[in-house]
Backbone bond lengths (Angstrom), bond angles and torsions (degrees), N, CA, C in turn:
res aa  C-N    CA-C-N  psi(-1)  N-CA   C-N-CA  omega(-1)  CA-C   N-CA-C  phi
1 M - - - 1.477 - - 1.521 108.53 -
2 N 1.369 117.20 122.49 1.462 119.03 178.94 1.510 111.40 -85.83
3 D 1.379 115.14 178.88 1.463 119.21 -175.93 1.508 113.71 -61.11
4 D 1.345 115.70 -38.79 1.471 118.77 -179.67 1.514 110.86 -65.60
5 E 1.346 117.17 -40.00 1.458 120.32 179.33 1.510 111.58 -66.68
6 V 1.348 116.30 -39.08 1.464 119.63 176.18 1.519 109.83 -61.34
7 W 1.333 116.33 -46.41 1.491 120.75 -179.26 1.549 110.05 -59.17
8 N 1.344 116.57 -46.17 1.460 119.89 -179.23 1.526 111.25 -63.17
9 T 1.339 116.04 -39.62 1.466 119.43 -179.92 1.518 110.79 -63.97
10 V 1.330 116.87 -43.40 1.444 119.68 178.84 1.532 110.93 -61.81
11 K 1.354 116.60 -42.13 1.466 119.14 179.74 1.511 110.17 -64.03
12 Q 1.337 117.44 -39.50 1.455 119.72 178.28 1.510 111.42 -66.53
13 T 1.338 115.81 -36.52 1.465 120.62 179.05 1.510 110.74 -59.96
14 L 1.323 117.05 -37.91 1.473 121.78 -177.55 1.498 112.68 -92.90
15 S 1.341 119.41 1.68 1.449 121.39 -170.52 1.491 115.17 -66.68
16 D 1.376 118.12 -25.55 1.450 120.39 -177.73 1.520 112.50 -98.66
17 V 1.334 117.03 10.77 1.454 120.05 179.18 1.522 110.29 -74.95
18 K 1.303 117.21 128.03 1.454 122.07 177.42 1.523 109.74 -71.33
19 M 1.323 116.35 132.68 1.430 118.33 -173.78 1.527 114.48 -80.08
20 D 1.361 116.81 2.64 1.459 117.43 172.33 1.516 110.20 -89.08
21 R 1.336 118.43 0.21 1.458 121.15 175.27 1.502 110.08 -78.99
22 P 1.327 119.67 145.75 1.452 121.57 172.32 1.504 110.08 -58.50
23 V 1.348 115.47 149.86 1.460 119.27 -176.72 1.528 112.41 -62.70
24 E 1.355 116.72 -34.01 1.446 117.98 -179.62 1.522 111.28 -63.05
25 E 1.339 118.17 -31.49 1.442 120.41 177.52 1.516 110.95 -71.80
26 I 1.351 117.57 -32.54 1.443 121.20 175.91 1.529 109.17 -62.08
27 E 1.322 116.33 -47.80 1.452 121.23 -177.45 1.520 110.86 -64.12
28 Q 1.342 116.16 -44.26 1.457 119.78 -179.10 1.505 111.26 -67.87
29 R 1.322 117.60 -38.82 1.470 120.62 179.36 1.514 109.98 -63.72
30 G 1.356 116.43 -46.24 1.455 118.62 179.40 1.511 112.65 -60.93
31 R 1.346 116.43 -38.81 1.462 121.19 179.84 1.541 110.17 -66.51
32 A 1.330 115.87 -42.09 1.449 119.04 -176.22 1.508 112.23 -68.69
33 R 1.326 117.51 -20.63 1.457 119.52 -177.07 1.507 114.51 -74.18
34 R 1.313 117.28 -3.87 1.456 117.50 178.74 1.512 111.00 -57.32
35 R 1.343 116.87 -43.52 1.472 119.68 178.79 1.524 110.36 -67.41
36 K 1.324 118.94 -35.13 1.450 120.73 -178.53 1.533 109.94 -70.36
37 R 1.314 119.25 -30.00 1.457 119.65 177.46 1.522 110.44 -63.58
38 N 1.315 117.28 -34.69 1.457 119.96 176.19 1.512 111.41 -60.80
39 V 1.344 116.40 -35.99 1.456 120.72 -177.75 1.518 111.53 -78.69
40 F 1.323 116.70 -44.71 1.444 119.43 -175.83 1.525 113.15 -82.17
41 G 1.348 117.09 -14.31 1.450 118.91 178.01 1.515 112.68 79.39
42 V 1.330 119.40 25.18 1.455 120.99 -179.24 1.544 109.35 -72.91
43 A 1.307 116.20 -32.75 1.470 120.42 176.37 1.505 107.20 -149.03
44 A 1.334 115.80 164.13 1.464 119.03 -179.00 1.504 110.29 -151.95
45 G 1.333 114.76 164.54 1.450 121.07 176.27 1.516 113.42 54.87
46 G 1.352 115.64 -134.75 1.440 120.61 -178.18 1.525 112.39 -59.93
47 G 1.351 116.22 -29.63 1.442 119.35 -179.82 1.509 112.90 -60.70
48 V 1.326 116.22 -39.18 1.453 121.07 179.21 1.509 110.61 -61.99
49 A 1.339 115.95 -45.80 1.463 119.40 -179.76 1.524 110.49 -64.75
50 A 1.326 115.90 -38.45 1.454 118.73 -178.99 1.513 111.53 -65.34
51 V 1.327 115.85 -45.06 1.463 119.68 179.60 1.496 110.27 -65.32
52 A 1.330 117.28 -40.03 1.468 120.18 178.85 1.506 110.38 -62.09
53 A 1.330 117.12 -39.87 1.468 120.66 179.86 1.504 110.76 -62.52
54 L 1.332 117.67 -42.23 1.449 119.90 179.48 1.505 110.64 -69.93
55 A 1.336 117.19 -36.93 1.466 118.90 177.32 1.513 111.12 -61.43
56 L 1.332 117.03 -38.02 1.461 120.08 178.10 1.505 111.62 -69.20
57 A 1.326 116.80 -18.22 1.471 119.39 178.88 1.520 112.28 -80.93
58 L 1.334 117.43 6.15 1.448 121.85 -178.90 1.508 109.68 -107.40
59 P 1.339 118.89 74.45 1.455 119.51 -176.91 1.495 111.51 -65.38
60 M 1.333 116.65 157.33 1.447 121.40 -176.30 1.506 111.19 -65.26
61 A 1.314 115.77 150.95 1.449 119.73 -171.22 1.497 114.41 -129.87
62 T 1.298 119.24 20.46 1.469 119.84 176.72 1.495 110.21 -102.63
63 G 1.310 115.27 176.70 1.456 120.50 179.06 1.519 109.54 127.79
64 S 1.304 115.54 158.07 1.448 120.55 -174.00 1.520 113.00 -99.32
65 G 1.337 117.07 -0.26 1.438 119.98 -177.68 1.512 111.91 -67.06
66 T 1.307 117.20 162.74 1.459 121.42 -179.23 1.514 111.73 -105.85
67 A 1.325 117.40 -8.33 1.476 120.61 178.83 1.523 108.65 -130.34
68 S 1.330 114.72 146.94 1.473 119.64 179.49 1.524 110.20 -64.10
69 A 1.315 114.53 144.29 1.458 118.94 174.63 1.511 109.36 -70.93
70 P 1.339 119.66 159.61 1.459 121.08 -178.71 1.525 110.91 -58.57
71 T 1.319 115.67 148.70 1.450 121.39 177.86 1.507 109.15 -114.62
72 G 1.340 115.77 174.18 1.452 120.50 179.20 1.522 109.95 113.30
73 P 1.327 117.29 165.63 1.455 121.37 -176.37 1.512 115.11 -53.21
74 D 1.322 117.13 -40.42 1.467 119.75 -176.49 1.513 111.80 -61.90
75 H 1.331 117.05 -28.69 1.442 120.42 -174.91 1.536 111.40 -101.63
76 Q 1.306 118.81 -29.61 1.445 120.98 -179.76 1.521 111.79 -64.91
77 A 1.289 117.18 -35.04 1.463 119.81 -175.70 1.530 111.72 -83.52
78 G 1.292 117.17 -17.43 1.464 118.91 -175.20 1.518 107.83 78.18
79 S 1.286 116.74 156.73 1.467 119.34 -178.61 1.515 110.86 -98.91
80 A 1.334 115.69 147.50 1.448 118.74 178.21 1.533 108.15 -74.68
81 S 1.295 116.44 140.50 1.444 120.53 -179.40 1.533 109.06 -129.43
82 T 1.315 114.74 171.07 1.467 118.54 178.13 1.508 110.17 -57.81
83 A 1.316 116.89 134.62 1.477 121.24 -177.71 1.527 110.14 -65.19
84 P 1.348 117.65 140.80 1.445 120.64 172.19 1.535 109.81 -54.55
85 A 1.316 115.93 152.52 1.480 120.73 -170.82 1.528 112.98 -52.22
86 D 1.360 117.76 -48.31 1.455 118.42 -176.13 1.542 112.48 -73.48
87 N 1.340 117.22 -15.27 1.458 119.85 177.60 1.529 111.81 -78.07
88 I 1.327 118.03 -5.77 1.449 120.66 174.76 1.529 109.46 -59.91
89 K 1.318 117.29 -26.98 1.471 120.27 175.43 1.509 109.74 -56.76
90 L 1.331 117.64 -41.48 1.458 121.98 -179.75 1.516 111.36 -68.18
91 V 1.337 114.89 -41.77 1.462 118.90 178.79 1.521 111.51 -62.11
92 S 1.315 116.49 -43.76 1.459 121.45 -179.99 1.511 111.68 -62.44
93 L 1.322 116.41 -44.19 1.468 120.44 179.72 1.509 109.90 -65.80
94 A 1.324 118.39 -40.32 1.462 121.99 178.39 1.515 109.81 -61.33
95 A 1.323 116.79 -41.08 1.477 119.86 -179.72 1.530 111.66 -64.17
96 S 1.332 116.20 -38.99 1.467 118.68 179.84 1.525 111.74 -69.07
97 L 1.319 116.35 -34.02 1.474 120.06 178.10 1.507 110.18 -69.37
98 T 1.340 116.37 -40.02 1.449 120.48 179.89 1.532 111.79 -66.36
99 A 1.323 116.33 -32.61 1.454 121.70 -178.06 1.530 111.84 -71.71
100 E 1.317 117.39 -22.82 1.458 121.10 -179.79 1.520 110.23 -77.03
101 N 1.319 116.43 121.07 1.464 120.51 -177.94 1.492 113.86 -110.85
102 A 1.354 116.89 13.05 1.469 120.53 -179.85 1.515 110.06 -62.72
103 S 1.329 116.02 139.96 1.469 119.53 178.47 1.512 110.44 -68.79
104 L 1.314 115.94 144.94 1.451 120.64 -178.13 1.527 110.79 -82.60
105 P 1.331 117.39 143.90 1.464 118.87 172.64 1.520 109.15 -74.66
106 G 1.329 115.67 155.85 1.447 119.37 177.32 1.516 112.93 70.37
107 D 1.321 115.24 -174.29 1.473 120.13 178.69 1.528 112.13 -132.88
108 A 1.364 116.97 18.28 1.452 120.46 179.01 1.513 109.92 -160.88
109 S 1.311 116.17 161.19 1.443 122.52 175.40 1.530 109.28 -110.37
110 L 1.320 116.18 129.07 1.457 121.83 176.95 1.515 108.32 -111.55
111 I 1.311 116.14 123.41 1.446 121.57 176.61 1.511 109.61 -121.15
112 I 1.334 115.43 119.02 1.457 121.38 177.13 1.535 106.70 -99.64
113 E 1.292 115.03 115.13 1.475 121.41 -173.76 1.545 109.23 -111.30
114 K 1.311 115.95 114.36 1.458 120.81 178.11 1.527 108.61 -96.44
115 V 1.316 115.66 125.17 1.470 122.10 -173.59 1.510 109.46 -115.43
116 D 1.311 116.45 121.88 1.464 123.42 177.90 1.540 106.90 -113.65
117 V 1.336 115.86 111.80 1.467 121.01 -179.37 1.520 107.86 -96.45
118 R 1.297 117.07 111.75 1.458 120.49 -175.67 1.521 110.68 -94.76
119 R 1.342 113.70 74.59 1.449 120.37 176.40 1.509 108.10 -157.43
120 G 1.294 116.23 120.01 1.463 120.94 175.47 1.509 113.29 53.24
121 T 1.326 116.12 -128.89 1.466 121.28 -174.02 1.531 111.61 -108.98
122 V 1.324 117.64 16.79 1.459 119.45 179.22 1.527 108.53 -65.16
123 P 1.331 117.92 123.74 1.462 120.01 -175.25 1.539 113.27 -75.21
124 S 1.303 116.09 154.08 1.469 120.35 172.86 1.519 108.79 -72.13
125 R 1.333 115.13 153.43 1.460 119.61 -177.87 1.517 109.73 -139.43
126 T 1.319 115.48 157.21 1.467 120.83 173.85 1.527 107.03 -121.66
127 Q 1.331 114.17 131.98 1.455 121.53 -178.45 1.519 110.54 -116.61
128 Y 1.326 115.98 136.64 1.446 122.05 -177.56 1.518 109.34 -112.00
129 H 1.337 116.66 119.03 1.459 123.18 179.57 1.523 108.64 -113.23
130 L 1.291 117.31 123.25 1.471 122.13 175.67 1.512 107.98 -120.89
131 Y 1.335 117.70 113.00 1.446 122.40 178.62 1.529 109.20 -115.58
132 T 1.331 116.23 115.47 1.470 119.85 -176.65 1.520 110.37 -84.51
133 D 1.313 115.35 158.02 1.464 120.52 179.39 1.517 111.89 -67.35
134 S 1.325 117.28 -17.49 1.472 120.29 178.31 1.521 111.52 -90.66
135 G 1.360 117.40 2.05 1.460 120.25 172.70 1.525 115.84 102.75
136 E 1.321 118.37 0.14 1.467 119.77 178.09 1.520 109.98 -81.22
137 Y 1.311 115.42 145.23 1.463 121.07 -178.26 1.531 108.67 -131.27
138 Y 1.345 114.41 125.28 1.467 120.77 179.12 1.521 109.51 -121.32
139 Y 1.294 114.36 143.61 1.488 118.89 -175.88 1.517 109.90 -143.74
140 T 1.329 116.26 139.14 1.453 121.47 173.77 1.530 108.29 -157.80
141 E 1.302 115.87 163.48 1.454 120.47 175.45 1.544 111.73 -110.90
142 A 1.327 116.15 11.43 1.457 120.15 177.80 1.528 107.23 -128.43
143 R 1.319 117.21 120.29 1.462 120.79 -176.15 1.543 110.54 -57.84
144 R 1.306 118.45 -41.90 1.443 120.95 -177.29 1.522 112.06 -66.60
145 E 1.353 117.12 -18.89 1.474 121.13 -178.66 1.517 112.82 -84.16
146 L 1.324 116.78 -20.80 1.476 118.45 -174.67 1.519 112.69 -57.18
147 P 1.354 119.73 -47.75 1.461 118.89 178.11 1.538 112.41 -57.66
148 R 1.325 116.15 -37.88 1.486 119.92 -179.56 1.506 110.96 -69.73
149 V 1.348 116.79 -39.82 1.447 120.88 179.25 1.531 110.28 -60.64
150 V 1.336 115.30 -42.56 1.457 120.87 178.93 1.532 110.26 -67.79
151 A 1.317 116.72 -46.32 1.492 120.79 -177.86 1.526 110.10 -62.31
152 R 1.340 117.75 -35.89 1.462 120.22 179.60 1.529 112.26 -80.74
153 G 1.303 117.48 -4.37 1.447 120.39 178.87 1.532 114.33 68.15
154 E 1.331 115.42 35.69 1.477 118.44 -178.66 1.521 109.75 -82.03
155 N 1.302 113.63 68.59 1.449 121.84 -175.57 1.526 111.66 -81.43
156 L 1.359 115.14 122.68 1.455 120.24 177.60 1.544 111.13 -99.91
157 G 1.320 115.61 10.43 1.452 119.91 -171.76 1.520 116.44 -79.40
158 N 1.329 117.22 11.99 1.461 118.18 178.91 1.530 111.86 -96.34
159 G 1.314 116.76 12.78 1.456 119.18 -177.34 1.502 113.73 -127.53
160 F 1.330 114.75 -129.94 1.480 121.63 -170.27 1.527 111.19 -57.60
161 H 1.323 118.37 -45.56 1.462 118.68 -173.82 1.510 113.10 -66.35
162 T 1.324 117.20 -36.67 1.463 119.66 176.85 1.521 110.76 -61.99
163 R 1.330 115.85 -48.32 1.465 119.21 -180.00 1.539 110.88 -67.71
164 G 1.340 117.01 -38.94 1.453 120.44 -179.72 1.519 112.36 -65.53
165 V 1.324 116.16 -42.91 1.476 120.37 178.69 1.516 109.41 -65.13
166 A 1.325 116.70 -41.92 1.469 119.98 177.59 1.522 111.47 -60.75
167 A 1.334 115.86 -39.24 1.464 120.30 178.57 1.536 110.81 -65.24
168 A 1.340 115.65 -40.99 1.456 119.47 -179.27 1.542 110.65 -66.66
169 R 1.321 115.90 -43.18 1.465 119.40 179.61 1.529 111.25 -63.20
170 Y 1.324 115.69 -39.47 1.464 119.68 176.16 1.534 110.57 -63.52
171 A 1.325 115.78 -40.52 1.478 120.45 -175.95 1.517 111.71 -66.18
172 A 1.319 119.15 -20.93 1.481 122.32 -178.10 1.522 110.80 -56.82
173 T 1.330 116.98 -38.16 1.464 120.04 -179.07 1.510 113.40 -133.88
174 G 1.345 117.28 -6.64 1.453 120.91 -173.12 1.514 114.27 -87.07
175 D 1.330 115.19 -176.06 1.464 122.49 179.57 1.542 108.76 -67.81
176 L 1.337 116.95 124.75 1.455 119.90 -174.96 1.514 114.44 -68.11
177 T 1.317 117.56 -33.14 1.469 119.17 177.15 1.527 110.64 -62.24
178 K 1.337 116.55 -45.95 1.481 119.73 177.71 1.520 109.90 -67.87
179 A 1.320 117.11 -37.80 1.475 119.89 -178.91 1.531 110.89 -64.12
180 R 1.329 117.17 -41.14 1.465 120.01 176.67 1.520 110.48 -59.85
181 E 1.313 117.15 -44.23 1.445 120.71 179.62 1.515 111.47 -61.29
182 K 1.313 116.16 -42.78 1.475 120.84 -179.84 1.525 110.72 -62.59
183 M 1.357 117.84 -44.23 1.454 121.20 -177.60 1.509 111.08 -70.49
184 I 1.320 118.09 -44.70 1.450 121.64 -179.58 1.530 111.61 -59.67
185 N 1.327 116.34 -40.08 1.458 120.78 -177.31 1.530 113.04 -91.54
186 S 1.307 118.07 8.04 1.482 120.21 -176.06 1.513 112.91 -66.82
187 V 1.336 118.73 -20.37 1.469 119.90 -179.75 1.521 112.73 -75.32
188 Y 1.330 117.13 -15.79 1.448 119.61 -179.24 1.515 111.38 -82.38
189 D 1.330 116.86 146.20 1.474 121.96 -176.33 1.507 112.62 -55.76
190 E 1.313 118.76 -37.52 1.445 121.78 -179.12 1.531 112.47 -107.56
191 G 1.334 117.31 13.78 1.444 121.00 -179.43 1.490 114.43 71.94
192 K 1.318 117.39 19.33 1.452 120.96 177.05 1.542 108.30 -152.51
193 P 1.343 117.50 152.46 1.455 119.86 -177.14 1.525 111.75 -59.65
194 P 1.328 117.73 143.42 1.456 120.66 178.47 1.495 111.66 -71.29
195 T 1.319 116.00 159.19 1.459 119.80 173.92 1.519 108.69 -71.32
196 G 1.302 116.24 150.87 1.471 119.68 -180.00 1.502 113.98 83.16
197 A 1.352 118.26 11.04 1.465 120.41 -179.43 1.507 112.20 -59.94
198 E 1.330 116.51 -40.26 1.452 120.11 -178.89 1.513 112.13 -65.03
199 Q 1.338 115.66 -37.85 1.482 118.85 177.33 1.501 111.52 -66.98
200 D 1.340 116.96 -38.39 1.461 120.56 177.26 1.507 110.68 -61.80
201 R 1.352 115.69 -44.60 1.464 119.15 179.37 1.511 111.87 -62.10
202 T 1.345 116.22 -45.12 1.466 120.62 -179.38 1.521 111.38 -60.47
203 E 1.346 117.28 -40.99 1.449 120.36 -179.03 1.537 112.67 -66.05
204 I 1.334 116.04 -42.55 1.461 119.59 179.59 1.531 110.29 -65.81
205 L 1.323 115.96 -41.80 1.465 118.77 179.24 1.536 110.77 -66.67
206 R 1.354 116.39 -35.66 1.454 119.84 176.54 1.526 110.95 -60.82
207 Q 1.331 115.97 -42.77 1.470 119.30 179.01 1.516 111.23 -68.60
208 K 1.312 119.05 -21.28 1.458 121.87 176.44 1.529 111.34 -89.29
209 G 1.352 116.78 4.74 1.450 119.37 175.97 1.506 114.78 93.56
210 I 1.333 118.49 9.23 1.463 121.82 -179.99 1.539 107.41 -107.39
211 A 1.314 116.37 94.75 1.457 120.73 -172.82 1.534 112.81 -75.49
212 N 1.332 116.36 -37.95 1.455 120.71 -175.36 1.530 110.38 -128.41
213 P 1.334 117.15 77.35 1.471 119.16 179.97 1.512 112.28 -62.25
214 S 1.321 116.44 143.34 1.471 121.26 177.25 1.512 109.03 -69.39
215 P 1.328 117.01 150.91 1.461 119.73 177.86 1.517 111.32 -66.94
216 R 1.312 116.12 154.17 1.444 120.99 179.59 1.531 111.49 -79.44
217 T 1.302 115.40 149.62 1.444 121.19 175.71 1.523 108.98 -102.63
218 D 1.323 115.98 170.90 1.465 119.09 175.32 1.509 111.68 -61.57
219 E 1.326 116.87 -34.24 1.472 120.53 177.86 1.519 110.69 -65.36
220 D 1.349 116.75 -40.57 1.460 120.66 176.56 1.530 110.47 -58.66
221 R 1.317 115.82 -46.43 1.442 121.37 -176.95 1.540 111.63 -63.54
222 A 1.331 114.52 -42.07 1.457 118.81 -179.49 1.523 110.95 -65.36
223 S 1.349 116.72 -39.97 1.454 121.24 179.18 1.526 110.75 -63.76
224 A 1.342 115.95 -45.35 1.470 119.96 -179.97 1.522 110.53 -64.87
225 A 1.331 117.01 -39.45 1.466 119.67 179.83 1.513 111.13 -62.65
226 D 1.332 117.70 -42.82 1.463 119.98 179.13 1.529 110.88 -65.32
227 N 1.341 116.82 -39.74 1.464 120.46 177.20 1.538 110.99 -58.51
228 H 1.318 116.59 -48.10 1.471 121.40 -177.27 1.532 109.87 -68.72
229 L 1.326 116.19 -39.45 1.468 120.42 -179.18 1.532 110.28 -62.67
230 W 1.301 117.49 -45.25 1.466 120.51 -179.29 1.524 110.97 -61.18
231 I 1.325 116.98 -51.45 1.460 120.71 -175.22 1.529 112.07 -63.16
232 N 1.328 116.92 -44.59 1.444 119.47 179.75 1.532 111.71 -64.98
233 S 1.330 115.81 -41.24 1.463 120.75 -178.81 1.535 111.19 -63.93
234 V 1.315 117.41 -43.31 1.463 120.57 -179.84 1.513 109.91 -68.28
235 D 1.326 117.85 -36.66 1.476 120.19 175.73 1.531 110.96 -59.74
236 V 1.325 116.10 -44.60 1.447 120.59 179.74 1.528 110.52 -64.30
237 L 1.332 116.19 -41.37 1.473 118.99 -179.59 1.513 110.66 -63.24
238 S 1.331 118.43 -36.02 1.460 121.76 -178.60 1.521 112.82 -76.71
239 A 1.341 117.67 -10.27 1.461 119.52 179.22 1.528 111.77 -107.87
240 A 1.323 118.08 -33.65 1.466 120.08 -173.26 1.520 111.35 -132.39
241 G 1.341 117.44 29.15 1.444 120.56 -177.73 1.510 115.37 -71.61
242 G 1.310 118.64 -0.58 1.451 120.46 175.98 1.518 112.75 -75.57
243 D 1.328 116.07 -12.17 1.480 121.48 -179.63 1.529 108.56 -96.28
244 P 1.336 118.96 116.78 1.453 120.84 -177.67 1.524 113.33 -60.81
245 K 1.323 117.80 -28.02 1.468 119.59 178.43 1.518 110.05 -71.15
246 V 1.312 117.51 -36.61 1.465 121.05 174.94 1.526 110.13 -63.94
247 R 1.337 115.65 -44.25 1.481 119.30 178.93 1.539 110.44 -61.08
248 A 1.326 115.48 -44.18 1.475 120.26 -179.34 1.532 110.62 -59.66
249 G 1.321 115.06 -44.92 1.466 119.83 -179.02 1.524 111.84 -63.86
250 V 1.331 116.12 -44.41 1.479 120.07 179.24 1.520 109.85 -62.40
251 L 1.310 118.39 -42.39 1.463 121.16 -179.86 1.548 110.85 -62.39
252 R 1.330 116.21 -42.36 1.466 118.77 178.71 1.537 109.96 -64.90
253 L 1.307 117.11 -38.98 1.477 120.63 -178.04 1.530 111.07 -65.41
254 I 1.335 117.19 -49.93 1.454 118.16 -175.48 1.531 111.56 -75.09
255 S 1.343 116.69 -14.38 1.469 117.76 175.68 1.504 112.06 -68.18
256 T 1.338 117.03 -15.81 1.462 120.76 -179.00 1.512 112.85 -86.59
257 I 1.344 117.89 -5.84 1.459 121.21 -176.00 1.505 109.99 -89.15
258 H 1.323 117.69 122.07 1.463 120.03 -174.58 1.523 114.10 -74.15
259 D 1.338 117.22 -23.73 1.474 119.72 177.95 1.525 110.94 -90.04
260 V 1.322 115.84 32.73 1.465 122.11 175.34 1.512 108.01 -122.74
261 T 1.339 116.57 132.45 1.455 122.08 176.14 1.515 109.47 -119.45
262 V 1.330 117.04 151.41 1.449 122.97 -177.09 1.512 109.89 -132.60
263 V 1.349 117.51 129.44 1.461 120.15 177.25 1.525 108.31 -134.93
264 D 1.325 115.21 152.44 1.467 119.71 173.74 1.510 110.73 -70.29
265 S 1.351 116.23 145.47 1.457 119.06 178.94 1.534 108.11 -153.09
266 T 1.311 115.52 178.10 1.458 122.24 176.98 1.521 108.11 -131.92
267 T 1.328 117.24 131.75 1.441 122.43 179.74 1.531 109.39 -133.56
268 G 1.322 116.28 120.45 1.459 120.27 -179.84 1.520 111.38 59.82
269 G 1.326 116.98 32.56 1.450 121.21 178.91 1.515 114.23 80.57
270 Q 1.329 118.08 1.76 1.461 122.82 -178.48 1.530 110.43 -109.79
271 P 1.338 118.85 145.15 1.473 120.30 176.78 1.518 110.88 -67.00
272 T 1.294 116.01 133.12 1.449 121.34 -179.80 1.522 110.00 -135.31
273 L 1.319 116.11 169.84 1.459 124.40 171.67 1.510 107.55 -117.72
274 T 1.331 117.32 128.08 1.458 121.40 175.90 1.512 108.40 -100.45
275 I 1.311 116.14 118.76 1.466 122.91 -175.90 1.531 108.47 -111.13
276 T 1.316 117.08 119.42 1.457 121.60 -179.09 1.517 110.71 -110.47
277 A 1.325 116.80 126.25 1.463 121.20 -179.83 1.517 109.66 -116.04
278 R 1.307 115.34 130.45 1.473 123.05 174.90 1.526 106.87 -122.15
279 V 1.298 115.80 80.64 1.476 120.18 -172.45 1.523 111.77 -121.45
280 W 1.349 117.59 22.35 1.446 120.46 -178.35 1.528 113.61 -109.53
281 G 1.298 118.45 -2.95 1.447 120.28 176.90 1.510 114.27 78.59
282 D 1.347 117.65 9.66 1.465 120.73 177.47 1.536 106.62 -143.88
283 D 1.324 116.98 -152.72 1.464 120.57 -177.94 1.515 113.56 -82.73
284 S 1.311 118.30 -4.91 1.455 121.36 179.75 1.517 110.49 -65.75
285 Q 1.315 116.22 144.95 1.460 120.50 177.25 1.515 109.85 -154.15
286 Q 1.320 115.66 157.70 1.450 121.83 175.55 1.512 107.79 -124.41
287 V 1.336 116.39 131.85 1.452 122.95 178.33 1.527 107.44 -112.37
288 L 1.307 115.81 112.38 1.471 122.40 179.91 1.516 108.68 -106.70
289 T 1.330 116.13 129.02 1.450 121.58 178.57 1.511 108.22 -111.80
290 I 1.342 116.08 129.69 1.442 120.93 179.57 1.546 109.73 -128.07
291 N 1.320 116.17 156.65 1.461 121.24 175.56 1.530 108.68 -64.10
292 A 1.319 117.73 128.74 1.468 121.77 -175.52 1.501 112.52 -71.80
293 Q 1.325 119.00 -14.02 1.454 121.16 -177.58 1.501 114.61 -100.72
294 N 1.343 115.54 -29.42 1.473 116.89 -177.59 1.539 113.95 -130.70
295 G 1.345 117.73 -1.26 1.453 120.46 176.22 1.526 115.84 77.03
296 V 1.320 118.25 2.82 1.460 120.55 -179.53 1.525 109.36 -65.37
297 P 1.339 117.83 132.81 1.479 119.89 178.50 1.509 111.61 -65.65
298 V 1.333 115.15 135.85 1.468 121.88 179.72 1.519 110.55 -106.39
299 S 1.336 116.74 -48.99 1.462 119.40 -178.49 1.513 109.02 -159.07
300 S 1.328 113.89 164.68 1.458 121.46 176.25 1.524 108.61 -143.92
301 V 1.321 116.24 135.86 1.469 121.29 175.67 1.528 106.50 -124.83
302 L 1.331 114.63 116.24 1.460 121.33 -179.04 1.522 108.68 -111.50
303 N 1.317 117.00 115.65 1.453 122.17 -170.35 1.530 111.62 -115.33
304 Y 1.313 116.92 124.69 1.465 123.08 175.85 1.512 109.15 -116.92
305 P 1.337 120.34 89.26 1.460 122.03 -174.79 1.528 112.42 -58.67
306 D 1.335 118.57 -41.04 1.453 119.36 -174.48 1.539 111.74 -73.20
307 L 1.335 116.55 -16.78 1.457 119.37 176.54 1.537 111.97 -100.30
308 G 1.329 115.31 -5.09 1.448 119.39 179.76 1.531 111.76 63.98
309 T 1.330 116.72 33.57 1.463 120.88 -174.26 1.535 109.55 -131.11
310 T 1.324 115.93 137.16 1.438 122.43 174.14 1.541 109.63 -131.10
311 F 1.329 116.47 132.86 1.461 121.73 177.58 1.527 108.20 -108.74
312 V 1.304 116.25 121.97 1.455 121.05 178.23 1.530 108.17 -113.65
313 E 1.318 117.07 118.59 1.432 121.91 -178.59 1.533 110.36 -119.54
314 T 1.314 116.16 136.89 1.456 120.92 173.12 1.523 108.95 -121.53
315 F 1.333 116.55 148.23 1.436 120.43 -172.43 1.538 111.93 -123.20
316 E 1.330 115.32 138.33 1.450 121.92 169.72 1.537 106.32 -118.07
317 V 1.320 114.98 116.86 1.476 120.19 -173.35 1.510 109.36 -113.52
318 S 1.309 117.51 130.78 1.438 121.33 178.07 1.514 111.48 -149.03
319 R 1.350 115.97 159.13 1.444 122.08 173.78 1.522 108.10 -99.34
320 V 1.319 116.29 134.57 1.470 120.88 -174.07 1.532 109.83 -137.89
321 M 1.334 114.30 171.09 1.465 121.11 172.09 1.544 107.29 -100.86
322 V 1.325 116.07 133.20 1.479 119.95 178.57 1.509 110.35 -58.70
323 A 1.301 117.75 -38.31 1.468 121.43 179.47 1.525 111.23 -59.70
324 D 1.339 116.61 -37.54 1.464 119.99 179.18 1.533 109.87 -70.03
325 I 1.303 117.87 -38.43 1.464 120.62 178.01 1.509 110.12 -63.18
326 R 1.346 115.68 -45.48 1.464 121.47 -179.12 1.532 110.03 -60.32
327 A 1.335 116.17 -33.12 1.461 120.64 -179.50 1.531 113.14 -87.98
328 G 1.312 116.15 -0.66 1.469 119.73 178.92 1.505 113.35 82.09
329 R 1.308 118.50 14.46 1.466 120.92 -178.80 1.542 110.50 -97.20
330 F 1.337 114.78 81.20 1.464 120.34 176.79 1.517 109.63 -160.98
């Protein structure tokens, strides 16, 4: 996908946004749609990462301040803060996962993700994610194709997922402020926002009829950072959640988001944690359920009331041998 195609895709992604919505909701909605593009098939492979990177280059533009908030890596990622009280559950679970030093079976994580789109006639789909311990990432929506994808070496691990997994693994024991920055910027090709991001944002807003967007405030930046952090972290968890260090890092990262709540629950007779995120600035929310003992993702429900759409995902996580996958033994 070239630059013009990326630009057109982003414009189409935002084409149905009502202009009476605040601009920060436009930006957050466009960013959140990266996962929906995987479901609807609007873009795929490197195109998805490219569009997501450009979407992240559209920082929020509302606020009553008269001067722009500071820019640069230290401010784009937002700062890590003390976890909300109920998020201590996530911190505690992350600590227990990090303390476990048992060697993992196999040499890769296989996650089978079943997606049920509850809107109109959109069909349900099953997605297969294979993330190897050496950093290769393979993806397909047809079980029979996974051995062929691996045999042909169709590795997608040179982009977002490699950087995202690295950010999660670092977050397991590293500095959370730096870890947040790494995860938020993981969608960019070089792990940092491209130059000219402000000009890109201004041009897209101009085409949407907003000639003079208000400068962003620190609150705007913090809200956008949490939105991006949540979405990237959950994407990483759904691709490489077979690695306990990745799970620990993701749990530590999302524990820093104030619009996230955590409650004890039971799923299929097993203790679970239900994590609810409201990071879109409207009534949209995502409910992620994880195993309370090992942090393995169980299910996700992403609800967009104003779009009349709900995405229900269930996960099967296992450790496998790449050789067995290549041979079709899974």
